[in-house]
C-alpha atoms as one frame of an Amber mdcrd trajectory, in Angstrom:
protein
  46.331  90.436 -62.623  44.141  87.735 -61.402  40.892  88.940 -60.114  41.074
  89.480 -56.361  44.326  87.978 -56.124  47.923  89.798 -55.982  50.131  87.998
 -58.432  53.341  89.961 -58.423  55.365  92.877 -57.027  56.048  93.530 -53.287
  54.259  91.677 -50.655  51.646  93.512 -48.787  53.095  95.947 -46.276  56.589
  95.912 -47.819  57.598  99.579 -48.023  58.892 100.787 -51.411  62.728 100.960
 -51.219  62.975 103.709 -53.729  60.425 105.933 -51.993  62.280 105.424 -48.861
  65.466 106.379 -50.311  64.176 109.536 -51.950  62.606 110.592 -48.623  65.893
 109.990 -46.679  68.035 111.899 -49.496  65.476 114.881 -49.569  65.446 115.127
 -45.683  69.256 115.065 -45.712  69.510 117.694 -48.289  66.850 120.074 -46.561
  68.893 119.700 -43.169  72.124 120.659 -44.949  73.337 124.145 -43.787  74.866
 125.097 -47.040  71.657 124.180 -48.968  69.337 126.094 -46.412  71.722 129.259
 -46.618  71.341 129.225 -50.446  67.617 128.547 -50.122  67.272 131.748 -48.209
  69.027 133.536 -50.808  66.822 132.157 -53.627  63.808 132.818 -51.803  64.563
 136.484 -51.118  65.361 136.881 -54.784  62.180 134.956 -55.855  64.116 132.351
 -57.486  63.107 129.308 -55.397  61.239 126.953 -57.667  58.615 124.112 -57.461
  61.524 121.566 -56.798  62.028 123.100 -53.356  58.268 122.436 -52.481  58.700
 118.901 -53.942  61.689 118.100 -51.690  59.652 119.106 -48.646  56.872 116.885
 -49.767  59.234 113.987 -50.102  60.945 114.468 -46.839  57.989 115.357 -44.762
  54.815 114.488 -46.536  52.375 116.552 -48.358  50.129 118.732 -46.079  46.475
 117.715 -46.016  44.224 119.685 -48.227  40.993 121.105 -46.793  37.953 121.563
 -48.793  35.789 124.627 -47.756  32.486 125.788 -49.341  30.433 128.712 -48.543
  26.998 127.212 -49.576  24.334 126.337 -47.349  24.249 122.710 -47.852  24.327
 120.338 -44.921  25.915 116.868 -44.770  22.355 115.515 -44.441  21.443 117.105
 -47.721  24.428 115.702 -49.603  23.593 112.279 -48.314  20.002 112.502 -49.310
  20.895 113.191 -52.828  19.724 116.001 -55.130  17.406 118.498 -53.567  13.937
 118.855 -54.547  12.097 122.077 -54.650   8.611 123.078 -54.283   8.479 123.790
 -58.172   9.339 119.975 -58.465   6.072 119.101 -56.843   3.419 121.483 -58.195
């Protein structure tokens, strides 16, 4: 690839056709009454697998992930860099 220049592939802003088709197919499947009825059965039996989750991600997007911590670090301390302690100075 030329440095700083796009030399091939889709033009900027052009949606990926395959992704759009998969998203449409997943949404169609997840809205199918027979599929939903069978999904409920598999969920009750504990037999629903990771494919079920993946279909929801394709159809509706992956939920945002929150990062939480229990430490006592402030944003200002993170921006300032590694903390120095009194032991460092004396």
